[in-house]
GUNUDO-271821 format. One record per atom (N, C-alpha, C): z, x, y. Coordinates in steps of 0.02 Angstrom, whole numbers, plus 50000, padded with zeros to 5 digits. Example, Ala and Ser with C-alpha at 12.3 -4.5 7.8 and 13.67 -1.06 7.14 Angstrom:
! residues 2
503905066049716503905061549775503905066049835503545064249888503575068449947503945064550002
***
This chain:
! residues 220
477794566452050478034560352082477704559652151477554553352170477244552252234477714554252290477414555552349477824557452406478174551252434478834551452437479224546252469479524549152532479864544852571480074547052637480664551752636481144550752592481744554752594481954557252526482194563352522482454566052460483214566352467483564563152421484284562652424484604566552368484974571752384485394574952335485974570052320486074568452257486584563552241487274565852261487634561552296488324562752315488754561652253489064566852228489424566352165490014561552169490274560352230490834555752236490604548452235489954547252250489704540452252489224538952195488864543752171488384542552118487744539152144487364536452098486724533552114486824526252137486414524052183486454517152208486034512652163486354509052118486014504452073486534499752043486344493452035486804488552006486614487051934487104485651893486974483351824486554477051827486044476751786485584471051785484964472051827484914477751862484324479251902483714480451858483154477451878482524478751842482264485551864482084489851817481804496351833481094496751805480684500551840479984501551821479914508851798479654509851738479624516551709478894518551699478724524451725478064527451715478154533351669477964532451607478094537351554477504542051548477644548351539477104553251530476634551151474475984551851486475464550351438475404542851422475664538651466475574531451461475244529151526474684525551522474304523951582474494517251613475084514651596475334508651629476094509251633476394505551680477114505751686477424500251644478054501251624478414496351586479074494851622479374489151608479994487251641480564486951591481154488651617481774488251578482314485751625482914484751597483494482651635484024488051630484294490051688484834495051689485484491751665485814495051617486424491951589487034496451593486974502751614487574506851621487424514251628487954518151642487874525351649488534528851639488494535151626489064539751630488864544751683489224544651740489014548551798488924555851781488364558551805488164565551796487964567251725487954562151681487784563551611487154559751590487174553151590486594549251566486614542251595486034538851589485974531851607485704528051546485874521651542485644517551486485244511651514484654510651485484244504851502484044501351437483844495051442483604491651383482944494751360482784493651297482124495651274481614491751315481074495051337480614491751384480214486151353479984481651397479484476851376478864480751355478474477851310477904481351279478154487351240478754486751212479074492251176478614495151122478294490851084477874493251029477304497651054477074496251115476504500151143476714507051165477364508051179477584514551205478094517951160478254514851104478764517451059478664524751041478044526751028477904533651007477964538651065478064536151127478154540551184478884541151205479324537751171480024537851189480414542951147480134548851142480464554051103480864558551149481364562051124481794566151166481404571151208481594571751271481314576351321480664574151352480364568651327479764566251362479954563751431479554565551480479724564151550479464557451573479794554851625479584548551655479824548351727479534543851766479764542251833480044535151831480644534351857480974527851860480994525551933480804519251945480814516452013481164509752010481514508152064481854501752067481974499852140482154493552150482274490952216483024489852225483294492352282484004491552296484094490252370484344484452387484474482452456483884483852502483284481852479482694482352521482354489052523482614494052487482314500652485482084502252414481564506352410481314508752346481654515452330481934515952271482224522152247481814524452187481714530952181481334533752126481604540552107481584541952042481814548552019481454550451955481414556951944481144559551882481704560451832481554559051770482054559751717481684561051652482054561151597481754561951531482174558351479481864556851424482194553251370482714557651337483314554951326483814558351285483764555851213483804549251206483764546451138483614539051141483224536651093483104529551084483624526851035483954521451056484494518651015484254511950986484334511050922484144504650891484724501350855485294504850847485874501950813486514505150841487014501350861487084494050853486744490050908486484493250961486114489751012485434492951019484974489451051484304492251063484284494451137484264500951147484294503551216483984510451218483924513051279483634519651290484094523651334484284529551311484694534051351484234539051386484314539651452483914544351491484374548851532484104554451552484514559251589484704556551658485324558051678485564556151744485194560351796484924557251848484514561051897484934565751940484624571251958484944575852005484714574452077484114571852083483824570452149483504563452146483624559552198483324552952204482924552652269482334549652267481934548752327481974541452349481944540552414482024533852443481514532652497481294526452502480904524352559480984516852568480864514552628480904507452642480284504052613480394498352580479844494552554479444491652613478784492452610478374490152666478274482552662478824479052680478834471852669478354468052715478144471052770477674467552813476954469252796476854473852751476174475552730475844469652696475224468452712474854463052681474584465452614474684461352563474464463052496473974457852470473394460052447472904455552419473124453452349473204446952339473444444252276473054437952260473154435352200472894428852181473464425252145473804420852181474394417452154474294409952159474304406452103474234399152106474864396052135474784390552169475354387152199475184380052219475654377052254475534370352280475914369652346475714364852385476034363752450476184356352458476704355052497476884348252515476864347752591476434343352617476364342552689476064335752703476264332752758475984326252779476014321052723476584321052687476704316352632476194316952576475904322952570475404324152518475554330652483475434330852418475504337052379474814339252357474664345752363474004348152346474034355352321473554357252281473524363952252473274368952303473544375052299473334380452344473274386852302472944391752331472914398552303473124403352358473674406952346473904412052394473514418452381473204421252433472794427252423473014433052468473524432052508473774437252553474524436052560474934441152547475654439952543476054445752570476594444152606477084449052628477754445652629478274449452647478944446452652478964441152707478564441952758478594437652817478204431152808477674431352767477264425452762476674426452715476184422052719475624422452673475014419052703474454419852670473854416052685473624412852620473464406452625473234402852565472624398552582472284396452529471704392152536471824385552499471534380352526471524373952490470874370352505470654366252458470004362952465470054357152514469514356252550469474350852600469254344352565469684341852520469504335652485470094330752484470534331552535471124327252539470954321352585470704315952556470444310352595470984306952637471594307052613472134303552649472574308152690472334314352703472734319152741472314322552794472564322552856472214326252908472324333752896471854337952915471924345152903472564347952935472824353252905473414356552934473234359553002473744359653046473644362453113474214367253129474094371453179474614376153201475254372353216475814375053190476464372053203476694367253149476254365153105476454360753051476944364253004477454360552981477924363152932477704360852863477714365452815477524363852747478044366852700478074364252639478454367552586477954370352537478004376852527477524380452485477864382852421477544381552365477804383752300477314388752269477604394252242477194399552212477404400552139476914402452099477044404052029476934411552021477474415552033477414422752028477364424951955476954430051941476884432551873477554434751844477684433051781478294435051748478894430651762478804425551804479354420951820479164414151793479564411351748479364405151715479314399051761479734398751812479744392951856479444394751924479104389951954478854391052021479444390852071479364394452126479894394652176479594392552243480014389552285479754386752346480124388952409479774388452465480064390252530479714386152584480084384852638479774381652696479344386852733478814384452763478384388852802478094385052861477934388752913477634385852973476914388352979476454383752987475744385552994475644389153060475324394953058475194398953118474454398853138474004398253091473294397753108472914394753049472374391353065471964388053015471234389553029470874391452976470144392652982469784388452930469234385552949468814382052900468314386952871468264387052805467784391352771467404387052721466824384652742466394380152702466794373952682466924373152616467244367052593467994367952583468294372952617469014373952610469314376552675469974376352678470334378952736470724385252716470734390052761471144396052752471714395652802472324395952776472914394652817473384400652817473574402952876474084408052883474754404652898475274406452860475924403152868476474408352869477004406852907477594411252913478174407852878478504411452833479074408652797479644407152845480014401852830480574399652872481204399052830481764401652856482414400752823482374402252749482154408252732482054410052662482724410452625482774407252568483374407452527483344413452480483924415452454483944420952407483534419352344483534412952326483154410852267482414412052273482154412252335481454413852347481354421152363481814423952403481734430852427481774435852370482234435052324482324440052271481694440752228481424435252199480804436152160480214438352202480194436252266479664438452310479694446052319480284448752334480354455952344480184459852281480394457252223480234460752161479484460552147479164454952164478444454652154478084459552200478294459752264477984464552310478104471752288478694473052262478854479752237478414481452178478294476652134477904477952073477174479652089476924477252146476224478652163476174483852219476744486652240476744491552294476334497652275475924499952322475514505952313475934511952333476104516152285476524522052299476114528252315475464527452320475054533352332475154535952403
***
């Protein structure tokens, strides 16, 4: 397991910090990609239950008893991770996976201000005009995006302008939007590169944003 900031011996009176419905990321031994599942329950000090992972058919042959994995998830802005192993794959009467209850959990704060190189399609609304953008730099605090300089009826964005920015995050069917304030603008040939700071972020935007940042977080 990668080095995280803190090692927490589980407090037996409190148990593990996780909510039902939490998305978990599983790194299974001998599988070179991570898969996601949903946490659905536990028996303290005995086992945890998660849904069968997405891409189940690709990892089915690795979900045998005692095969090891690392489970990671996001809880109240912190990353939690623990080592565990498969107890049993359940297919009847429900489709789920039983894994060992962890003895030790590692925790660290998600580096929400870290800049992450991404390519996310989106759109913006500003100056009574709607136009396509590509977000290429993203953090919890804000982003940088590009748009083409072909808006004949719109003056270029300037520092201090307020815009509404919509992003189409991977794995989320609907685009989500947030207000943002332009902090700097650079011209790059036939397009503008814009740095913007998110304003008054709603939970509807923050939750998928945090999960997206978590999914691309570098744990090395």
